[in-house]
Each structure stands twice: as structure tokens, then as C-alpha cells.
C-alpha positions as CSV (number, residue, x, y, z in Angstrom):
1,M,30.5,57.2,-19.9
2,D,28.9,54.8,-22.2
3,P,29.8,51.2,-21.8
4,L,31.8,49.7,-24.6
5,V,30.4,46.5,-26.0
6,T,31.4,43.8,-28.5
7,G,29.4,40.7,-29.4
8,A,29.3,37.9,-26.9
9,R,28.9,34.1,-27.4
10,P,25.4,32.5,-26.4
11,V,27.1,29.8,-24.3
12,A,29.7,30.7,-21.7
13,A,33.0,28.8,-21.4
14,P,34.3,27.8,-18.0
15,N,36.5,30.8,-17.5
16,D,34.1,33.4,-18.8
17,A,33.1,35.8,-16.1
18,V,32.5,39.3,-15.1
19,F,35.0,41.1,-12.7
20,A,33.8,44.2,-10.8
21,A,35.3,46.6,-8.4
22,E,34.9,50.0,-6.7
23,W,36.8,51.4,-9.6
24,A,37.8,50.1,-13.0
25,L,40.9,51.7,-14.5
26,P,41.0,51.1,-18.2
27,V,44.1,53.4,-18.7
28,S,43.2,53.9,-22.3
29,S,40.0,55.7,-21.3
30,P,38.7,57.4,-18.1
31,A,38.2,55.6,-14.8
32,I,34.8,54.0,-14.1
33,R,33.2,54.1,-10.7
34,H,31.7,50.7,-9.8
35,G,33.2,49.5,-13.1
36,A,33.3,46.0,-14.5
37,V,34.9,43.9,-17.3
38,A,33.2,41.0,-19.1
39,V,35.7,38.3,-20.1
40,V,34.7,35.9,-22.9
41,D,37.1,33.4,-24.5
42,G,40.1,34.9,-22.8
43,R,39.4,38.4,-24.3
44,I,37.7,41.5,-22.8
45,A,34.3,41.7,-24.4
46,W,32.8,44.7,-22.6
47,V,33.9,47.4,-20.2
48,G,31.6,49.7,-18.3
49,P,29.6,50.4,-15.1
50,I,28.3,47.2,-13.5
51,D,24.7,48.5,-13.4
52,A,24.9,48.9,-17.2
53,L,26.0,45.3,-17.8
54,P,24.5,44.2,-21.1
55,V,22.0,41.4,-21.2
56,D,24.4,39.3,-23.4
57,F,26.6,38.8,-20.3
58,A,23.7,38.4,-17.7
59,G,24.4,34.7,-17.4
60,L,28.1,35.0,-16.6
61,P,29.3,34.6,-13.0
62,V,30.1,38.0,-11.5
63,E,32.9,38.5,-9.0
64,T,32.9,41.7,-7.1
65,L,36.0,42.8,-5.2
66,T,37.1,45.7,-3.1
67,G,39.5,48.2,-4.6
68,I,40.8,49.0,-8.1
69,L,40.5,46.8,-11.2
70,A,43.3,47.5,-13.6
71,P,45.1,46.0,-16.6
72,G,47.7,43.5,-15.6
73,L,51.1,45.2,-15.0
74,V,53.8,44.8,-17.6
75,N,57.3,44.7,-16.1
76,G,59.7,46.4,-18.5
77,H,62.9,44.8,-17.2
78,T,63.6,41.8,-15.2
79,H,66.2,39.0,-14.5
80,L,64.2,36.3,-12.8
81,Q,67.1,33.8,-12.6
82,Y,68.6,36.0,-9.9
83,T,65.6,35.6,-7.5
84,G,67.8,33.6,-5.3
85,F,70.1,36.6,-4.7
86,A,67.7,38.4,-2.5
87,E,70.3,38.8,0.3
88,L,72.5,40.7,-2.2
89,G,69.5,43.0,-3.0
90,R,69.1,43.8,0.6
91,G,72.5,45.3,0.8
92,A,73.8,48.9,0.1
93,Y,76.4,49.7,-2.4
94,R,78.6,52.7,-3.2
95,S,78.4,52.4,-6.9
96,F,77.5,50.2,-9.8
97,E,81.1,48.8,-9.9
98,H,81.0,48.0,-6.2
99,W,77.7,46.1,-6.6
100,S,79.1,44.3,-9.7
101,E,81.9,42.9,-7.6
102,A,79.5,41.5,-5.0
103,F,77.2,40.2,-7.7
104,E,80.0,38.4,-9.4
105,V,80.8,36.5,-6.2
106,C,77.2,35.4,-6.0
107,Y,77.1,34.4,-9.6
108,E,80.2,32.3,-9.5
109,A,78.9,30.5,-6.3
110,V,76.1,28.9,-8.2
111,V,77.2,25.3,-8.7
112,D,74.1,23.6,-10.1
113,P,72.9,25.2,-13.3
114,E,69.4,24.1,-12.6
115,D,69.3,26.5,-9.8
116,W,68.7,29.3,-12.4
117,G,65.5,27.7,-13.6
118,R,64.3,27.1,-10.0
119,A,65.0,30.7,-9.1
120,A,63.3,32.0,-12.3
121,R,60.2,29.9,-11.5
122,E,60.0,31.3,-8.0
123,G,60.5,34.9,-9.4
124,V,57.6,34.6,-11.9
125,Q,55.2,33.5,-9.2
126,L,56.3,36.4,-7.0
127,A,55.6,38.8,-9.9
128,M,52.3,37.2,-10.7
129,R,51.2,37.6,-7.1
130,S,51.8,41.3,-7.3
131,G,49.6,41.7,-10.4
132,T,52.2,41.4,-13.2
133,T,50.9,39.6,-16.2
134,A,53.7,40.3,-18.7
135,M,57.5,40.9,-18.6
136,A,60.5,41.9,-20.6
137,E,62.7,39.2,-19.1
138,I,66.5,38.8,-19.7
139,V,67.8,35.2,-19.7
140,T,71.6,34.8,-19.3
141,D,71.8,31.0,-18.5
142,G,69.9,28.4,-20.4
143,P,68.0,26.6,-17.6
144,A,66.1,29.9,-16.9
145,R,64.7,29.8,-20.4
146,G,61.0,29.0,-21.1
147,V,59.8,30.0,-17.7
148,L,57.3,32.8,-18.8
149,A,55.5,30.4,-21.1
150,E,55.6,27.6,-18.6
151,A,53.8,29.9,-16.0
152,G,51.4,31.4,-18.6
153,M,53.0,34.7,-18.3
154,Q,53.1,36.9,-21.4
155,G,56.2,38.7,-22.6
156,I,59.6,38.1,-24.2
157,E,62.6,36.3,-23.0
158,Y,65.6,38.2,-24.3
159,L,68.7,35.9,-24.6
160,E,71.7,37.8,-23.3
161,A,75.2,38.0,-24.7
162,I,77.8,39.5,-22.3
163,G,81.6,39.7,-22.1
164,E,82.3,39.1,-25.7
165,T,85.2,40.8,-27.5
166,E,85.5,40.4,-31.3
167,R,88.2,37.7,-30.8
168,R,86.1,35.7,-28.5
169,W,83.0,36.1,-30.6
170,D,84.8,34.9,-33.7
171,Q,86.4,32.0,-31.9
172,G,83.3,30.4,-30.8
173,G,81.1,32.9,-29.0
174,R,79.0,33.6,-32.1
175,A,78.4,29.9,-32.9
176,A,77.4,29.2,-29.3
177,F,74.9,32.1,-29.2
178,L,73.3,31.0,-32.5
179,A,73.0,27.5,-31.3
180,W,71.2,28.7,-28.1
181,L,69.0,31.1,-30.2
182,D,67.9,28.3,-32.5
183,Q,66.8,26.0,-29.7
184,E,63.1,25.3,-29.7
185,Y,61.2,26.9,-26.7
186,P,57.7,28.2,-26.3
187,G,57.1,31.9,-26.1
188,A,58.5,35.0,-27.7
189,V,62.2,35.5,-27.9
190,G,64.4,38.6,-28.2
191,I,68.1,39.4,-28.1
192,S,69.9,41.3,-25.3
193,P,73.3,42.6,-26.1
194,H,74.1,43.2,-22.3
195,A,75.5,46.7,-22.6
196,P,77.6,48.8,-24.9
197,Y,80.5,48.5,-22.4
198,S,80.4,44.7,-21.9
199,L,80.6,43.8,-25.6
200,D,82.6,45.0,-28.5
201,G,80.8,47.4,-30.8
202,E,81.2,44.9,-33.8
203,V,79.6,42.1,-31.6
204,I,76.6,44.4,-30.9
205,R,76.2,45.2,-34.5
206,D,76.1,41.6,-35.4
207,L,73.6,40.8,-32.5
208,T,71.2,43.6,-33.6
209,A,71.5,42.6,-37.2
210,L,70.5,39.0,-36.2
211,A,67.6,40.3,-34.2
212,R,66.4,42.5,-37.2
213,E,66.8,39.6,-39.6
214,R,64.6,37.4,-37.5
215,G,62.1,40.1,-36.6
216,M,63.1,39.9,-32.8
217,R,63.1,42.8,-30.4
218,I,66.3,44.1,-28.7
219,H,66.9,45.1,-25.0
220,S,70.0,46.4,-23.4
221,H,71.4,48.2,-20.3
222,V,72.5,51.8,-21.0
223,G,73.3,54.7,-18.7
224,E,73.4,52.7,-15.5
225,S,77.0,53.5,-14.4
226,E,78.3,56.9,-13.5
227,V,81.6,56.2,-15.3
228,E,80.1,54.3,-18.2
229,A,80.2,57.5,-20.4
230,T,83.9,58.0,-19.9
231,L,84.6,54.6,-21.5
232,Y,82.7,55.5,-24.7
233,A,84.2,59.0,-24.7
234,D,88.0,58.3,-23.9
235,G,88.4,54.7,-23.1
236,N,88.3,54.9,-19.3
237,R,88.3,51.3,-18.2
238,D,86.8,51.7,-14.6
239,V,83.3,50.2,-15.6
240,L,85.2,47.1,-16.8
241,E,87.1,46.3,-13.6
242,I,85.4,43.0,-13.0
243,Y,86.8,41.7,-16.2
244,G,90.4,41.8,-14.8
245,D,93.1,41.5,-17.4
246,M,90.6,40.8,-20.1
247,R,89.3,44.3,-20.0
248,D,92.3,45.6,-22.1
249,E,91.1,43.3,-24.9
250,F,87.9,45.4,-25.5
251,A,88.0,47.6,-28.5
252,L,87.1,50.7,-26.7
253,I,90.1,50.4,-24.3
254,R,92.4,49.6,-27.2
255,S,91.1,52.6,-29.2
256,G,91.0,55.1,-26.3
257,G,87.3,55.5,-26.8
258,T,85.3,57.2,-29.6
259,G,84.7,60.8,-28.4
260,L,81.0,60.0,-28.5
261,S,78.4,60.5,-25.8
262,T,76.6,57.4,-24.4
263,A,73.5,57.5,-26.7
264,R,75.7,58.6,-29.8
265,Y,77.9,55.6,-29.2
266,A,74.9,53.3,-28.8
267,E,73.5,54.7,-32.0
268,S,76.8,54.1,-33.9
269,I,76.6,50.4,-33.1
270,D,73.0,50.0,-34.2
271,L,71.6,49.6,-30.7
272,L,68.9,52.2,-31.1
273,G,65.6,52.1,-32.8
274,A,61.8,51.5,-32.5
275,D,62.5,47.8,-32.0
276,S,64.9,48.3,-29.1
277,H,64.4,49.4,-25.5
278,L,67.0,50.3,-22.9
279,A,67.0,49.6,-19.1
280,H,67.9,52.3,-16.7
281,G,68.8,55.4,-18.7
282,I,70.0,57.3,-15.6
283,Y,73.3,59.0,-16.9
284,L,72.1,60.5,-20.2
285,E,72.2,64.3,-20.9
286,R,69.4,66.1,-22.7
287,A,70.9,65.6,-26.1
288,D,71.2,61.8,-25.5
289,R,67.6,61.6,-24.3
290,D,66.5,63.5,-27.3
291,L,68.3,61.1,-29.6
292,L,66.4,58.2,-27.9
293,R,63.1,59.8,-28.6
294,E,64.0,60.8,-32.1
295,T,65.0,57.1,-32.9
296,G,61.9,55.7,-31.3
297,T,64.0,54.0,-28.5
298,R,62.1,53.7,-25.3
299,V,63.5,53.4,-21.7
300,S,62.4,51.2,-18.8
301,L,63.2,53.0,-15.6
302,C,64.2,50.8,-12.3
303,P,64.4,53.3,-9.4
304,R,64.5,51.0,-6.5
305,S,67.3,48.9,-8.1
306,N,69.3,52.1,-8.8
307,R,68.8,53.2,-5.2
308,V,70.2,49.8,-3.8
309,I,73.2,50.1,-6.0
310,G,74.0,53.6,-4.8
311,L,73.1,55.4,-8.2
312,D,71.2,58.6,-8.8
313,A,67.4,58.4,-9.3
314,P,66.6,58.2,-13.0
315,P,65.6,61.5,-14.5
316,V,61.9,60.7,-14.6
317,A,60.7,64.3,-14.6
318,D,62.9,65.1,-17.5
319,Y,61.6,62.0,-19.4
320,L,57.9,63.0,-18.7
321,R,58.5,66.7,-19.6
322,E,60.3,65.8,-22.8
323,G,57.5,63.6,-24.1
324,H,59.1,60.2,-23.7
325,E,56.8,57.1,-23.4
326,I,58.6,55.2,-20.6
327,A,58.2,51.7,-19.1
328,I,59.0,50.6,-15.6
329,G,61.0,47.6,-14.4
330,T,61.9,46.0,-11.1
331,D,65.2,44.7,-12.3
332,S,66.0,41.5,-10.2
333,L,66.1,40.7,-6.5
334,S,69.9,40.9,-6.7
335,S,69.4,44.6,-6.6
336,S,65.7,45.3,-5.6
337,P,63.7,44.7,-2.5
338,S,60.8,43.0,-4.4
339,L,59.4,42.0,-7.8
340,D,56.3,44.2,-7.1
341,L,56.3,46.7,-9.9
342,L,54.0,49.1,-7.9
343,G,56.9,49.6,-5.6
344,D,58.9,51.1,-8.5
345,V,55.8,53.1,-9.6
346,A,55.7,54.7,-6.1
347,A,59.4,55.4,-6.2
348,L,59.2,57.1,-9.5
349,A,56.3,59.3,-8.2
350,S,58.5,60.4,-5.4
351,A,61.5,61.0,-7.5
352,A,59.5,63.1,-10.1
353,R,58.2,65.3,-7.3
354,D,61.8,65.7,-5.9
355,Q,62.9,66.7,-9.4
356,G,60.2,69.4,-9.6
357,Y,57.6,67.7,-11.7
358,V,54.3,69.5,-10.8
359,D,52.0,68.7,-13.8
360,P,48.7,67.1,-12.6
361,D,49.1,64.2,-15.0
362,L,51.9,62.5,-13.0
363,H,49.9,59.5,-11.6
364,H,48.2,58.9,-14.8
365,R,51.5,59.0,-16.8
366,L,53.0,56.4,-14.3
367,V,50.0,54.0,-14.5
368,D,50.3,54.2,-18.2
369,A,54.1,53.4,-18.0
370,A,53.4,50.4,-15.8
371,T,50.8,49.0,-18.2
372,L,50.7,50.3,-21.8
373,G,54.3,51.6,-21.5
374,G,55.4,48.1,-20.7
375,A,53.3,46.6,-23.5
376,R,54.9,49.1,-26.0
377,V,58.5,48.0,-25.2
378,I,57.7,44.4,-25.9
379,G,55.9,45.3,-29.1
380,R,52.3,44.2,-27.9
381,D,49.2,46.1,-28.8
382,D,46.8,43.6,-27.1
383,L,48.1,44.3,-23.5
384,G,48.1,47.1,-21.0
385,A,44.5,48.3,-21.2
386,L,41.0,47.3,-20.4
387,A,39.2,47.6,-23.7
388,P,37.1,45.3,-25.9
389,G,39.3,42.9,-27.9
390,M,42.3,43.2,-25.6
391,R,43.6,40.0,-23.9
392,A,41.9,39.5,-20.6
393,D,45.1,40.2,-18.4
394,L,43.9,42.1,-15.5
395,A,44.5,42.5,-11.7
396,V,42.6,43.8,-8.7
397,F,44.3,45.8,-6.1
398,D,42.8,46.2,-2.6
399,V,43.2,50.0,-2.5
400,M,40.5,52.4,-1.6
401,T,40.2,55.9,-2.8
402,V,39.8,58.6,-0.1
403,G,37.4,61.5,-0.6
404,D,37.6,62.8,-4.3
405,E,41.0,61.1,-4.8
406,A,41.5,59.7,-8.3
407,P,42.0,55.9,-8.5
408,E,45.4,56.5,-10.3
409,H,46.6,58.5,-7.4
410,A,45.6,55.7,-4.9
411,L,47.1,53.0,-7.0
412,V,50.5,54.7,-7.5
413,E,50.9,55.9,-4.0
414,R,49.4,52.9,-2.1
415,G,49.3,50.1,-4.5
416,E,52.4,48.2,-3.5
417,G,51.6,44.9,-1.8
418,S,47.8,45.2,-2.4
419,C,47.2,42.7,-5.3
420,V,44.4,40.3,-4.5
421,L,43.6,38.9,-7.9
422,T,45.6,38.3,-11.1
423,V,43.9,37.0,-14.3
424,I,45.9,36.1,-17.4
425,G,44.1,35.3,-20.6
426,G,40.8,35.0,-18.7
427,R,42.1,32.5,-16.2
428,I,42.7,33.3,-12.5
429,R,46.3,32.7,-11.8
430,H,46.5,34.2,-8.3
431,R,44.0,35.0,-5.6
432,R,44.7,36.3,-2.2
């Protein structure tokens, strides 16, 4: 293919460089054998075969690595403040409700609030060392805020509201959340109504209205529990067991449900839309999934977290067949074995095959989900691909192709644990 070229500066800055590998995987265009990327001023200035490097970049240092050069991974769903709960994530649970009880014990055992910030800083470094350069990060406790920008990581920190009934919201919850939202922190901010089951519908309507008034994105957990749908339909309180006596205060319990399916209920409280994305999306019927697609609501799938908690695999084959643009998330170490997004990519490939997906585009679709798909859910059009003008966020994975194997296949099936270089904004942030 012809290399893609933009203008270059006559004098190189300290971080300007050319990165080359056995394969370059632009994602937005075909893979390039012996491919390279020229980085100028923190942006990608050129992509093409290394032996076609334009003379404009001849003076830049060239770093050639083994394996696959790809865009930095974009993690579509994380909770970095729970990095210290790795022992919990190594367990096995019967259900979402069983895991929630164990999680609550760990959460309540945290005495020093600063531990949340320390854990989040450890988590962002783990993610960076696995090739992640941007995240959709949920922040529940204040000390974990600001960690992405501090580390140079791109993405959005979604401030989470959870456990708010209308009464609690009106009697101080709303004021406290607004004060938190208005605090000055570097980096992009969004709003996370935790889930349609853990907040009264009117509270979620208020939160989504706040987000839209301020031009912020929205991120929530939907379709993660097997019994969640029965709460929306007929007021079954099983998913709210961890709230004890407080569960009877929730509007869905008092009203006996709404008769609506999961996605229809989410739509009724203004949670769906092109500015919103959902985590998990396991327990959604075809009509619910169609509603997500019709409203422009994307889903970030977290298969390894679902497996630890004892849930079904997400219906990835259905999402792919039905034309959804998915993202992929690791969730947190409280429910996942690592923050290496390629572990979840491989798990989705396996699940898709088990679910009967046979189209030859599987590996390309999953690489897209881990890069451009993640960029879409955080509203970024300058991340997730190797193309001129994009941010120079990239990673190199020490994975070799075998025979005529496509690099997408190699990266999906064997990429976990293989990152040797992570570059964010043109700066090397990790080297192994």
C-alpha cells in the first residue's frame, strides 16, 4: 500500500522518532509488513513500510522492535481504585449477588481513604505496562480522582453515584455530588449513575440531565445480574440484598416494578443515547440489544470479570452479528485476574466461537473493539488508530505471526502479557 504522509517539521523535538516492527497494525487501514510510524510533536505524521520512509523523517531516530506495532489499547470499563482487591478477584463466586457480598466486606475494610488513590495509581501503571493508553475509568471515592491525568493516561474519569433513593438524594445526596463534580481536577470528567437498580429512576434522570447540560458523557452498569431484569419488571428485590432494610425504600420495590425489560427501563429513565455507554450487557434479549443499537448506546464487554463472578459469557457473537460497535473492558482487579485488556480480547474470541460465530472478520472486529471501539465510547476521534494526525498513542507487542497468519489473529490469540513498549502522546511511558 502507499504510505500516508503529512508535513514534517525541519527540526526534530526530543521525543520525535520513528517506531518500526515486523507488522504495523493501523486498524483503520490494512496491516503493513515491516511497518513504521513517524511521530512528530506527539502526533502521528506518517505510516507506511519502513523502507518507504520519506526523506522528511530521515533524521529521526528509528527504533525497530520485534512483533506488532498497534494503536494504544483503550479500556472501555475500569475501576482502578479497587486494584488492592486482587485477592477478591482471584476467588470464584456463584452469582453477582454472592460476589457483591464479598466485595462489600472488602470495601468496608478500607480505613484510610488515601488507599483508594494509592490503589488507583498502581492500577494505572499496570494498565500502561500492558499497552493501554486510554480508559473509561469509574471513580467512586474522591482520593482516586485525577489519577489518569497524573499518569499521562488519556480517557474520562466518570464520577459515580450509587445507593441514592429520591429521599436521600433530596436530603443532601445531590448537593454532595454537585460539590464533588464542581471540584477542579485535570482531565476529562463524566457521570456514572452506577446502575438502574442501585439508584431511583428520578435520581438517574437528574444525573443524566446534569451530564447533558455540561456536555459530559455517561457510563453505567446494565445487564450484569441474572435477576436484575426481574426488579425492573416486577419489583423483585434480590439484586438489592446488600442494601438490607434500605432496599424497601427504592422506588422500584415500592411500586412493584414497571413491567419493562432492562433496556426499556433504562430508556425510560434517560440512560440511553449516543453520549452513553454501558458496561457488561450480558442479560439483554434481542429486543433490548436492538434498542441499544437504535439509540446509539454502545456496550463495553468484560468477559473475564463476568467469569470470576459466576455469570454467563456476554453474547458477543450476537453483538457482532447484529452490527453493534462494541468496546472491551477489564473491570477491576476485584473481579478480574489482570488489567491486561488483551486477556479480555482473547476471552471474547473464545466466547464468540463457542457461540457459533464463524465469520472471518472475528479477529479484526475484536482488535477494532479494543482500540477504536474504546475510543468511540469515550467520545474521542483522535485515538485508536495509526493514521496521520492521530495522537501518537501506540504500543508494541512481542508477538510473531506464524506462516500466513494475520497479525490481528496473532494479537488477539497470543497478545496477553506481551507488551514491550507503550507510547502516549509521543512519549515512551513503558519499556520492557
